[in-house]
ZAMARGU-4260 file (C-alpha; in steps of 0.2 Angstrom, whole numbers, plus 5000, padded with zeros to 4 digits):
<rodrens>
0) 6809/5396/5990 | 6825/5387/5984 | 6839/5387/5997 | 6858/5384/5995 | 6870/5381/6009
5) 6881/5395/6003 | 6867/5407/6003 | 6863/5402/6021 | 6881/5402/6028 | 6887/5418/6018
10) 6900/5422/6005 | 6915/5415/6015 | 6910/5398/6010 | 6905/5401/5992 | 6922/5394/5986
15) 6918/5377/5994 | 6910/5371/5978 | 6905/5354/5985 | 6894/5363/5998 | 6886/5375/5986
20) 6880/5361/5975 | 6867/5355/5989 | 6850/5363/5986 | 6834/5361/5995 | 6816/5368/5996
25) 6806/5370/6012 | 6787/5369/6014 | 6778/5370/6031 | 6761/5370/6038 | 6753/5374/6056
30) 6738/5364/6060 | 6736/5360/6041 | 6737/5378/6036 | 6752/5383/6025 | 6765/5394/6033
35) 6771/5408/6021 | 6789/5406/6015 | 6793/5423/6023 | 6790/5415/6040 | 6801/5399/6037
40) 6818/5402/6046 | 6833/5391/6045 | 6850/5394/6053 | 6867/5385/6052 | 6868/5373/6067
45) 6885/5377/6076 | 6890/5359/6079 | 6892/5343/6068 | 6879/5331/6074 | 6881/5315/6063
50) 6900/5313/6063 | 6903/5296/6056 | 6916/5282/6059 | 6912/5283/6077 | 6911/5266/6085
55) 6920/5249/6089 | 6913/5232/6093 | 6911/5229/6112 | 6924/5218/6119 | 6919/5199/6116
60) 6904/5205/6106 | 6893/5207/6122 | 6875/5203/6117 | 6858/5210/6123 | 6841/5204/6121
65) 6838/5195/6104 | 6856/5193/6102 | 6859/5211/6097 | 6878/5215/6094 | 6884/5228/6106
70) 6896/5241/6101 | 6904/5256/6110 | 6905/5273/6103 | 6911/5290/6109 | 6895/5299/6103
75) 6881/5287/6097 | 6869/5279/6108 | 6855/5269/6099 | 6851/5256/6086 | 6858/5253/6069
80) 6851/5240/6057 | 6859/5236/6040 | 6851/5231/6024 | 6859/5222/6009 | 6867/5231/5994
85) 6854/5221/5983 | 6839/5228/5993 | 6843/5245/6000 | 6834/5256/6012 | 6822/5269/6004
90) 6814/5276/6019 | 6817/5277/6038 | 6804/5282/6051 | 6802/5285/6069 | 6792/5295/6083
95) 6799/5300/6100 | 6796/5312/6114 | 6809/5326/6115 | 6817/5323/6131 | 6819/5334/6147
100) 6838/5338/6148 | 6847/5344/6164 | 6866/5349/6166 | 6877/5335/6171 | 6889/5339/6185
105) 6907/5338/6180 | 6904/5339/6162 | 6911/5352/6151 | 6900/5366/6142 | 6892/5367/6131
110) 6882/5351/6134 | 6871/5344/6121 | 6861/5328/6117 | 6853/5326/6099 | 6839/5313/6095
115) 6838/5308/6077 | 6833/5295/6064 | 6844/5293/6048 | 6851/5283/6034 | 6869/5278/6033
120) 6884/5284/6043 | 6889/5267/6051 | 6895/5254/6039 | 6894/5267/6025 | 6904/5282/6032
125) 6905/5294/6017 | 6887/5301/6019 | 6873/5302/6032 | 6855/5309/6030 | 6847/5313/6046
130) 6834/5324/6056 | 6829/5326/6073 | 6829/5337/6089 | 6843/5343/6101 | 6844/5350/6118
135) 6858/5362/6122 | 6865/5369/6138 | 6877/5383/6135 | 6884/5386/6152 | 6882/5382/6171
140) 6866/5393/6172 | 6857/5377/6166 | 6846/5386/6153 | 6841/5374/6140 | 6838/5377/6122
145) 6827/5365/6111 | 6829/5365/6092 | 6824/5354/6077 | 6837/5351/6064 | 6842/5341/6049
150) 6859/5337/6040 | 6866/5328/6025 | 6883/5324/6031 | 6897/5329/6027 | 6887/5345/6023
155) 6883/5357/6037 | 6868/5355/6049 | 6853/5367/6049 | 6842/5372/6063 | 6824/5375/6059
160) 6821/5389/6071 | 6803/5391/6067 | 6798/5374/6073 | 6794/5375/6091 | 6801/5361/6102
165) 6798/5358/6121 | 6801/5344/6132 | 6789/5329/6130 | 6783/5335/6113 | 6780/5321/6101
170) 6791/5322/6086 | 6789/5312/6070 | 6802/5310/6057 | 6801/5302/6040 | 6816/5302/6028
175) 6812/5296/6010 | 6825/5295/5997 | 6821/5296/5979 | 6839/5291/5974 | 6856/5290/5982
180) 6858/5309/5980 | 6840/5316/5983 | 6827/5314/5996 | 6813/5322/6007 | 6813/5324/6025
185) 6796/5327/6034 | 6799/5333/6052 | 6783/5335/6062 | 6780/5342/6080 | 6764/5332/6083
190) 6761/5340/6099 | 6761/5358/6092 | 6754/5355/6075 | 6770/5360/6064 | 6775/5350/6049
195) 6790/5355/6039 | 6795/5346/6022 | 6812/5348/6016 | 6816/5342/5998 | 6834/5340/5995
200) 6844/5338/5979 | 6862/5334/5974 | 6867/5327/5991 | 6882/5317/5995 | 6880/5299/5988
205) 6872/5287/6000 | 6874/5269/6000 | 6857/5267/6009 | 6863/5252/6019 | 6861/5258/6037
210) 6845/5263/6047 | 6849/5273/6062 | 6839/5278/6078 | 6851/5287/6089 | 6854/5299/6104
215) 6870/5307/6101 | 6883/5317/6110 | 6888/5329/6096 | 6905/5337/6091 | 6909/5355/6091
220) 6923/5355/6077 | 6934/5341/6083 | 6929/5342/6101 | 6914/5332/6109 | 6901/5342/6118
225) 6898/5338/6136 | 6883/5326/6138 | 6869/5331/6149 | 6857/5320/6158 | 6841/5317/6149
230) 6824/5308/6151 | 6822/5291/6142 | 6821/5292/6123 | 6809/5279/6116 | 6810/5277/6097
235) 6792/5271/6093 | 6787/5265/6076 | 6805/5264/6071 | 6806/5255/6054 | 6815/5257/6037
240) 6806/5252/6021 | 6817/5244/6008 | 6817/5246/5989 | 6807/5229/5988 | 6794/5236/5999
245) 6798/5225/6014 | 6801/5233/6031 | 6817/5232/6042 | 6815/5236/6060 | 6825/5235/6076
250) 6826/5216/6078 | 6844/5211/6078 | 6850/5229/6076 | 6868/5234/6082 | 6866/5243/6099
255) 6878/5257/6102 | 6882/5262/6120 | 6892/5277/6126 | 6902/5270/6141 | 6897/5278/6158
260) 6885/5291/6149 | 6872/5282/6139 | 6864/5265/6136 | 6852/5258/6123 | 6842/5242/6120
265) 6829/5234/6108 | 6812/5233/6116 | 6804/5225/6101 | 6804/5226/6082 | 6798/5244/6081
270) 6803/5251/6098 | 6820/5255/6105 | 6825/5265/6121 | 6841/5275/6125 | 6843/5282/6143
275) 6856/5292/6152 | 6868/5284/6164
</rodrens>
């Protein structure tokens, strides 16, 4: 099935030509058996996950292990490594366990924490291709929703509602670009045997300079969500493949911190951890 953003969001957005141009197809399997197209469900995600232009260098360029440059951000907590314009990023990969989330006392509602891997959005702020999971607490009842999602910023985000997600599930993400405006996302719940492949065309132009492994405090419109507490998120096998075929990992990556809410650090070349403060 071929999807367009306008078809998903309704006729009110048909006039937004730039949004209507992005198209994609979705294929899925459960334990290796194809899932019928009629059983694949996507919905618009109500908040914008990958808002760009988010960070500033930390005062005095404070450094962590392996001389990582630290930066503060209102919404990103994790690692960003940067390739050269002459040898761009073709693919980014990571695995992580979807965290347990609990409401943070004193924080506003809704509260949300998104865990994702992506390409661009840091030094290149015009576009960002990303996929991951999110936990959301709508109110003080403490009921937590868990979802899988993807987004090609500045287009809207999609929740893939037919991928089950639960705390401690192992999630694997591969984002493979075939050009600066086309790519394929493979989003797998390894614990529950679901794999979704989203093939996207006519996306906003990427520079393919930034490889990102991030826990994010998302925006609702122009307002930041409250940030829940969450169990440590380890990004394992976190690497990017360059056009040349070489790999770019975590070594020397910029480490974004959200002051008083979240910290991150490099563990080794393919492992990074973000944790709640």
